[in-house]
C-alpha positions, 0 to 999 in steps of 0.5 A: 500499500503506498503512502500517497506520496509520489516523489521524482522516482516514484512517478517515473517508476509509476509512469514506466509501469503505466508504459508497459500496460499499454498496448504496442504498435499504436502511436505513443501517448504523450503526457505533459507534466505540470504543476507539483509533479514536474517540480518533483519530477526535476527534484524540486519539491520532495513530493506530490499527491497526483500528477497533472498533465496538460495533454488529454488522457484517452480511455486506452491511457485511463485504463492503464493509469487504473491498472497501476493504481490498484498495483499500489493503492493509488487513487484512480486518478493518481494520473489525471488531465485536469490541473486547473484553468491556470496551468493550460497553457503552451509548454515548450517541453522535451520528452523527458523518458521515451518508451514505445507506448508512452512518451511523458514530457517534463518542461524545464524548470528555471529558479527564479534569480530575482531578489527581494528588496 
């Protein structure tokens, strides 16, 4: 049973399992991580409770997500496509890892160099 928290390593491991559960021979699904999951992916946040993607999840991808959720005691929508309106923007992203069935993208994150006065 999971404690419900997902750090960068767990996110990558669970996404690898999602990719393994998807059928081979179709165009790969694309995920674009945002929010706390993106920060955890880059090691800029300890953990998050869910993984948000601005790319839509189709029925096949949702089924794979639910399979991984059941295996690890995660909520069925631990990976979701409803990050909220403030996060629905265009992202310059690169594919962080590529499996034949799934390509999670993690946009670059830059720390602010602005100083407070």
